SERO-4910 file (N, C-alpha, C, O; in steps of 0.05 Angstrom, whole numbers):
BEGIN
 pado doro    nc1    nc2    nc3   cac1   cac2   cac3    cc1    cc2    cc3    oc1    oc2    oc3
  Met    A   1722   2898   1952   1725   2922   1958   1754   2942   1949   1773   2933   1961
  Pro    A   1761   2963   1932   1775   2969   1922   1804   2977   1938   1805   2991   1959
  Pro    A   1831   2962   1921   1862   2969   1945   1860   2989   1954   1850   3005   1938
  Thr    A   1866   3000   1976   1869   3024   1992   1895   3017   2000   1903   2993   2001
  Asn    A   1916   3044   2009   1933   3048   2022   1932   3027   2054   1951   3012   2057
  Ala    A   1920   3027   2065   1911   3013   2100   1907   2990   2089   1917   2973   2105
  Asn    A   1896   2978   2066   1890   2952   2056   1905   2947   2029   1889   2948   2010
  Pro    A   1921   2945   2025   1942   2945   1990   1926   2916   1978   1920   2914   1954
  Gly    A   1919   2891   2002   1910   2860   1981   1887   2861   1979   1877   2839   1976
  Ala    A   1862   2892   1979   1840   2877   1984   1822   2881   1957   1819   2904   1949
  Gly    A   1812   2863   1945   1795   2870   1922   1808   2842   1909   1794   2833   1892
  Gly    A   1831   2826   1913   1849   2807   1904   1870   2817   1889   1886   2800   1882
  Ala    A   1873   2839   1883   1895   2860   1874   1919   2838   1893   1918   2830   1916
  Arg    A   1941   2834   1871   1973   2829   1881   1987   2847   1880   1995   2852   1858
  Val    A   1994   2863   1901   2009   2889   1899   2032   2867   1887   2034   2860   1864
  His    A   2047   2861   1907   2070   2854   1900   2071   2841   1869   2087   2847   1851
  Gly    A   2050   2823   1868   2058   2807   1834   2063   2778   1845   2068   2762   1827
  Ile    A   2064   2768   1868   2074   2739   1884   2054   2731   1899   2054   2742   1921
  Ser    A   2034   2714   1896   2024   2698   1914   2028   2678   1927   2046   2667   1915
  Lys    A   2023   2665   1945   2021   2632   1963   2036   2630   1943   2060   2636   1940
  Ser    A   2012   2618   1923   2015   2595   1911   2046   2592   1891   2059   2572   1886
  Asp    A   2055   2627   1882   2079   2613   1860   2106   2610   1873   2128   2606   1863
  Ala    A   2095   2614   1911   2122   2614   1919   2138   2581   1916   2126   2562   1907
  Ala    A   2162   2581   1924   2181   2552   1914   2165   2536   1934   2142   2544   1938
  Ser    A   2175   2514   1949   2162   2507   1964   2203   2499   1967   2219   2500   1949
  Pro    A   2208   2492   1995   2238   2494   2004   2251   2472   1994   2275   2474   1990
  Ser    A   2236   2445   1989   2246   2417   1974   2259   2435   1941   2283   2433   1937
  Arg    A   2244   2449   1924   2253   2458   1898   2274   2483   1895   2284   2488   1873
  Asn    A   2280   2501   1923   2295   2510   1927   2332   2499   1940   2352   2513   1939
  Gln    A   2330   2477   1949   2355   2461   1960   2373   2455   1938   2362   2441   1921
  Thr    A   2387   2459   1935   2414   2441   1913   2408   2416   1920   2399   2411   1942
  Pro    A   2414   2391   1894   2417   2367   1897   2431   2363   1905   2447   2381   1901
  Ala    A   2444   2340   1926   2469   2330   1946   2486   2333   1920   2478   2343   1899
  Gln    A   2510   2323   1925   2533   2318   1907   2539   2299   1909   2547   2290   1930
  Pro    A   2539   2281   1877   2559   2256   1884   2586   2257   1893   2605   2270   1884
  Asn    A   2586   2234   1916   2623   2233   1924   2627   2232   1899   2615   2223   1879
  Pro    A   2655   2250   1904   2679   2251   1881   2695   2230   1882   2705   2226   1860
  Ala    A   2705   2209   1903   2712   2187   1893   2697   2165   1882   2705   2148   1866
  Ala    A   2671   2166   1893   2648   2146   1877   2658   2147   1839   2664   2133   1820
  Arg    A   2653   2178   1846   2653   2185   1809   2679   2174   1794   2678   2158   1775
  Ser    A   2695   2180   1799   2713   2171   1804   2728   2142   1792   2744   2138   1773
  Ala    A   2715   2123   1813   2719   2100   1818   2700   2085   1788   2702   2065   1773
  Thr    A   2682   2107   1789   2655   2093   1765   2675   2101   1733   2677   2087   1712
  Ile    A   2684   2122   1739   2708   2134   1715   2726   2114   1708   2727   2104   1685
  Ile    A   2738   2108   1725   2757   2084   1718   2750   2064   1705   2753   2059   1681
  Leu    A   2736   2045   1729   2717   2021   1713   2704   2026   1681   2707   2010   1662
  Asn    A   2686   2058   1683   2679   2052   1655   2695   2050   1633   2686   2041   1611
  Glu    A   2723   2060   1636   2741   2070   1619   2764   2034   1620   2785   2031   1606
  Ala    A   2756   2019   1633   2778   1989   1633   2759   1971   1620   2769   1951   1611
  Thr    A   2732   1973   1616   2714   1966   1611   2711   1974   1575   2698   1963   1556
  Ala    A   2722   1988   1575   2716   2003   1541   2742   1993   1531   2741   1986   1507
  Leu    A   2763   1992   1543   2795   1977   1538   2800   1953   1536   2823   1945   1532
  Gly    A   2765   1929   1543   2763   1901   1546   2774   1903   1564   2793   1908   1549
  Ile    A   2785   1906   1592   2805   1913   1619   2785   1897   1639   2769   1914   1648
  Cys    A   2781   1874   1648   2772   1861   1671   2774   1863   1701   2791   1846   1707
  Val    A   2768   1871   1714   2761   1881   1738   2733   1863   1754   2709   1860   1751
  Gly    A   2759   1852   1776   2746   1834   1794   2751   1838   1817   2770   1853   1822
  Thr    A   2734   1825   1840   2745   1831   1872   2724   1807   1880   2703   1797   1870
  Asp    A   2751   1800   1915   2742   1780   1926   2716   1798   1952   2699   1785   1964
  Gly    A   2719   1822   1955   2716   1840   1988   2733   1846   1988   2735   1865   2003
  Asn    A   2763   1840   1973   2783   1850   1987   2802   1857   1978   2817   1873   1989
  Glu    A   2808   1845   1945   2828   1857   1933   2816   1855   1909   2796   1843   1902
  Leu    A   2834   1868   1895   2815   1875   1859   2846   1857   1853   2869   1856   1862
  Val    A   2829   1843   1831   2839   1825   1795   2827   1842   1784   2804   1851   1788
  Met    A   2856   1855   1756   2861   1859   1731   2871   1842   1710   2894   1834   1707
  Val    A   2846   1835   1694   2861   1825   1684   2856   1839   1645   2838   1841   1628
  Ala    A   2891   1847   1649   2884   1856   1613   2898   1843   1598   2917   1828   1606
  Pro    A   2885   1850   1556   2905   1834   1541   2921   1848   1546   2923   1867   1562
  Leu    A   2943   1835   1524   2959   1844   1519   2963   1872   1499   2979   1890   1503
  Arg    A   2947   1869   1478   2951   1895   1463   2946   1927   1483   2949   1950   1473
  Val    A   2940   1923   1508   2933   1946   1522   2965   1948   1533   2980   1931   1543
  Pro    A   2970   1979   1528   2992   1992   1533   3001   1989   1549   2985   1989   1568
  Tyr    A   3036   1982   1557   3042   1981   1601   3028   2008   1607   3017   2008   1629
  Glu    A   3026   2026   1596   3027   2058   1603   2997   2066   1615   2992   2086   1629
  Thr    A   2977   2044   1605   2953   2051   1595   2942   2023   1620   2921   2022   1632
  Arg    A   2959   2006   1622   2946   1980   1650   2963   1998   1673   2947   1994   1691
  Arg    A   2979   2010   1683   3002   2020   1702   2987   2053   1711   2991   2067   1731
  Ala    A   2969   2055   1688   2963   2086   1695   2928   2074   1721   2922   2081   1744
  Leu    A   2916   2050   1699   2895   2039   1709   2901   2025   1732   2882   2011   1738
  Glu    A   2921   2024   1747   2922   2006   1765   2922   2025   1794   2910   2022   1815
  Ile    A   2942   2047   1783   2951   2059   1795   2923   2086   1811   2926   2100   1831
  Gly    A   2895   2084   1790   2870   2093   1797   2860   2077   1811   2851   2083   1833
  Leu    A   2858   2054   1802   2842   2025   1817   2851   2022   1845   2834   2015   1862
  Asp    A   2888   2028   1855   2896   2030   1881   2888   2046   1897   2880   2038   1919
  Lys    A   2888   2073   1891   2875   2102   1900   2850   2104   1905   2844   2121   1922
  Tyr    A   2833   2093   1895   2803   2096   1891   2792   2067   1899   2769   2064   1890
  Arg    A   2805   2038   1920   2810   2019   1923   2785   2014   1934   2769   1999   1922
  Lys    A   2781   2022   1953   2754   2015   1981   2727   2023   1950   2713   2003   1944
  Glu    A   2721   2047   1936   2702   2055   1917   2696   2031   1899   2676   2018   1895
  Val    A   2723   2030   1890   2720   2000   1862   2708   1984   1876   2685   1985   1867
  Ile    A   2710   1966   1896   2703   1950   1911   2673   1945   1908   2659   1929   1896
  Asp    A   2669   1971   1929   2640   1973   1933   2615   1980   1905   2591   1976   1908
  Leu    A   2630   1991   1875   2623   1988   1862   2622   1967   1844   2605   1968   1827
  Ile    A   2642   1944   1844   2633   1923   1834   2618   1898   1850   2606   1880   1839
  Leu    A   2621   1901   1881   2604   1885   1892   2577   1895   1886   2564   1875   1881
  Leu    A   2561   1920   1885   2542   1929   1884   2528   1915   1859   2506   1905   1854
  Gln    A   2558   1922   1843   2537   1920   1809   2527   1879   1811   2507   1865   1804
  Ala    A   2548   1874   1823   2540   1836   1821   2517   1834   1847   2503   1814   1847
  Ala    A   2513   1848   1861   2494   1847   1877   2461   1852   1864   2439   1842   1871
  Arg    A   2469   1874   1840   2442   1874   1823   2423   1846   1807   2436   1827   1801
  Pro    A   2398   1846   1803   2386   1816   1789   2393   1834   1761   2388   1858   1757
  Gly    A   2410   1811   1742   2408   1816   1723   2444   1816   1702   2453   1811   1680
  Ala    A   2455   1831   1739   2481   1834   1728   2506   1826   1720   2516   1811   1737
  Val    A   2520   1831   1700   2530   1809   1695   2561   1824   1710   2567   1848   1712
  Ser    A   2579   1800   1721   2596   1808   1740   2634   1795   1725   2654   1799   1738
***
């Protein structure tokens, strides 16, 4: 049956050019969850410390930072401030890394 004004979809013609199979599922249209900015900052701080040869550890409550003497005081102080600002997130990340099989602490 050819398409008519009364039944524009007749005959398999796609009047609007979109079929049901072309429609995106709701999961494709949702924006991905944004990571926690504080956790991202804590990760950056720990990565920078590691790159400088600085070890950061925890017992679950307190943070300990061991830095080689070749690291300038200003750099150590900036890392201490960052570690203090994101203390909870840094502790969580260290404990999470220690809980992973094969992780080096």
